[in-house]
C-alpha positions in Angstrom: 8.5 164.4 -6.5 8.4 167.9 -5.2 5.8 170.4 -6.2 7.8 173.6 -6.7 6.0 175.1 -9.7 2.8 177.1 -9.0 1.0 175.1 -11.7 1.8 171.7 -10.1 -1.2 172.4 -7.8 -3.3 174.9 -9.8 -6.4 174.8 -7.6 -4.7 175.1 -4.2 -2.4 177.8 -5.4 -5.1 179.8 -7.1 -7.6 179.7 -4.3 -5.0 180.6 -1.7 -3.6 183.6 -3.7 -5.1 185.3 -6.7 -8.6 183.8 -6.3 -9.1 184.1 -2.5 -12.3 186.1 -3.2 -13.9 183.0 -4.8 -12.6 180.5 -2.1 -14.4 178.7 0.7 -12.3 177.2 3.5 -9.1 177.9 5.4 -5.4 177.1 5.5 -6.2 173.4 5.7 -8.4 173.0 2.6 -10.2 175.2 0.1 -13.2 174.9 -2.3 -14.1 177.1 -5.2 -17.4 178.8 -4.7 -19.9 176.2 -5.9 -21.8 178.8 -8.0 -18.5 179.3 -10.0 -17.1 175.7 -10.2 -16.4 172.4 -8.6 -12.7 172.5 -7.5 -11.5 171.3 -4.2 -7.9 171.0 -2.7 -6.2 170.2 0.6 -3.0 171.9 1.8 -1.3 168.5 2.2 -2.1 164.8 2.9 -2.0 165.2 6.7 -5.0 164.3 9.0 -6.0 168.0 9.6 -6.1 168.8 5.9 -7.8 165.6 5.1 -10.5 166.3 7.7 -11.1 169.8 6.4 -11.2 168.5 2.8 -13.7 165.9 3.8 -16.0 168.4 5.5 -15.9 170.7 2.4 -16.7 167.7 0.1 -19.7 166.9 2.4 -21.0 170.5 2.4 -20.5 170.9 -1.4 -21.2 167.7 -3.2 -19.9 167.1 -6.7 -16.4 168.4 -6.0 -13.6 168.0 -8.5 -9.9 167.5 -7.7 -7.1 168.5 -10.0 -3.5 167.5 -9.1 -0.3 166.7 -10.9 -0.4 163.0 -12.0 2.1 161.0 -10.0 2.6 163.8 -7.5 2.4 163.4 -3.7 -1.2 164.8 -3.8 -2.4 162.6 -6.6 -5.1 160.3 -5.2 -5.5 162.2 -1.9 -9.2 162.3 -1.5 -11.8 163.1 1.2 -12.4 160.3 3.6 -15.1 158.0 2.3 -15.2 159.8 -1.0 -17.1 158.1 -3.9 -15.4 158.7 -7.2 -18.0 159.0 -10.0 -15.8 160.3 -12.8 -12.6 161.8 -14.0 -9.9 161.4 -16.6 -6.2 161.9 -17.3 -5.4 165.3 -18.6 -2.4 167.3 -19.9 -1.5 170.7 -18.7 -0.3 173.0 -21.4 1.4 176.4 -21.2 1.9 179.3 -23.6 4.3 182.3 -23.3 3.8 183.6 -26.9 1.2 183.1 -29.5 2.2 181.7 -32.9 2.2 184.1 -35.9 -0.9 184.4 -38.0 -4.3 183.8 -36.5 -6.6 182.9 -39.3 -9.8 184.8 -40.1 -10.9 187.7 -38.0 -14.1 187.2 -36.1 -16.6 189.5 -34.6 -16.1 188.7 -30.9 -17.5 190.7 -28.0 -16.9 190.7 -24.2 -19.4 188.6 -22.2 -20.8 189.3 -18.8 -23.7 189.2 -16.5 -26.3 189.8 -19.2 -25.0 186.8 -21.1 -24.9 184.4 -18.1 -27.9 182.3 -19.0 -26.7 181.8 -22.6 -23.2 181.0 -21.5 -24.4 178.3 -19.1 -26.7 176.9 -21.8 -23.9 176.7 -24.3 -21.5 175.1 -21.8 -24.2 172.6 -20.8 -24.7 171.6 -24.4 -21.1 171.3 -25.4 -19.4 170.2 -22.1 -16.1 172.0 -22.3 -15.5 171.2 -18.6 -17.0 172.2 -15.3 -19.2 175.3 -15.9 -21.7 176.7 -13.4 -24.2 179.5 -13.2 -21.6 182.0 -11.9 -18.5 180.8 -13.8 -18.8 183.9 -16.0 -18.0 185.9 -12.9 -14.4 184.7 -13.1 -14.1 187.1 -15.9 -12.3 187.5 -19.2 -14.9 185.8 -21.4 -15.4 186.6 -25.1 -18.1 185.3 -27.4 -19.4 185.2 -30.9 -23.1 185.7 -31.5 -25.1 184.9 -34.7 -28.6 186.3 -35.2 -28.4 187.5 -31.6 -27.6 184.0 -30.2 -24.4 183.0 -28.5 -22.7 180.3 -30.5 -19.1 180.3 -29.2 -17.1 181.5 -26.3 -13.8 181.3 -24.4 -12.6 182.8 -21.2 -10.4 182.5 -18.1 -10.7 180.4 -15.0 -7.9 179.7 -12.5 -5.3 182.3 -11.8 -2.1 181.9 -9.9 0.7 184.6 -9.7 2.2 184.7 -13.2 -0.3 182.4 -14.9 -4.0 182.6 -16.1 -6.0 179.6 -17.4 -7.7 179.6 -20.7 -11.0 177.7 -20.2 -14.7 177.4 -21.2 -13.7 177.1 -24.9 -16.8 175.8 -26.7 -18.7 176.1 -30.0 -22.3 175.2 -30.7 -22.4 172.1 -32.9 -24.1 174.0 -35.7 -21.2 176.4 -36.0 -18.2 174.2 -35.8 -15.5 174.0 -38.5 -15.3 177.8 -38.8 -12.2 178.4 -36.7 -14.2 180.0 -33.8 -12.5 178.0 -31.0 -9.0 178.9 -32.2 -9.9 182.5 -32.9 -11.5 183.1 -29.5 -8.7 181.3 -27.7 -6.2 183.7 -29.4 -8.2 186.7 -28.1 -8.3 185.4 -24.5 -4.6 184.3 -24.6 -3.6 187.7 -26.1 -5.3 189.4 -23.2 -3.5 187.1 -20.7 -0.1 187.8 -22.2 -0.8 191.5 -22.3 -1.5 191.4 -18.6 2.0 190.0 -18.1 0.9 186.4 -17.4 1.6 183.2 -19.2 -1.4 181.2 -20.3 -2.2 177.6 -19.3 -5.0 175.1 -19.9 -6.0 171.6 -19.2 -7.1 169.2 -22.0 -8.1 165.6 -21.9 -5.1 163.5 -22.6 -6.8 161.4 -25.3 -8.2 164.5 -27.1 -5.5 164.6 -29.8 -7.3 167.0 -32.1 -7.9 169.5 -29.2 -4.2 169.3 -28.2 -3.1 169.9 -31.8 -5.3 172.9 -31.9 -3.6 174.4 -28.9 -0.2 173.5 -30.1 -0.9 175.4 -33.3 -1.6 178.5 -31.1 1.7 178.2 -29.2 0.9 175.9 -26.3 3.1 173.0 -25.3 2.5 170.2 -22.9 4.0 170.8 -19.5 2.9 167.9 -17.2 0.2 165.2 -16.9 -2.7 166.1 -14.6 -5.3 163.9 -12.9 -8.9 165.1 -12.7 -11.2 163.3 -10.2 -14.9 164.0 -9.8 -16.6 163.1 -6.6 -20.2 162.2 -5.9 
């Protein structure tokens, strides 16, 4: 299997292009700034890249690896790595939102002043890896009720032509109100307006989540493996 599409290796292609400012490493291996996230990738499965990947994993524990399932980089890990988690995912893409959109919501841009609340909400709801500076990746919108952040969605990985919808989460007390879908529409609309297509990663077994994104205009592109290291 060849890896010709930029989304076949989203972490490597993001951190060596559009997101270089958030990358640690060199031409052999790269790691997302640990204040922003967990992602790690090697250039290839050769000894030099593996050695650099191993060193980054040692320096920044808790790294996560995202690769196309069944691809040549699937299962390529740092030497001596201890796998502590992970799960099969699907990668979904969207080039146009579906018509409609449900009820309008009172969403607002989120930024530095909201960082603590964003981290707290993500820690509670676990939408995926979220760290104290993930908000710095930009493009986040949220809904507040009585001055408290109860839902949000934003962007994460960017490769030329594609931006990732991520960090979609809703406080348990405010679910069932369509907030996740409405916020996702806002973020995706901005991505499309910038001239990119949107993409995302969802757990393969999360049928309800996948149906939600399909209702917005996303379709499954490829299977993805996510591996979390100690």
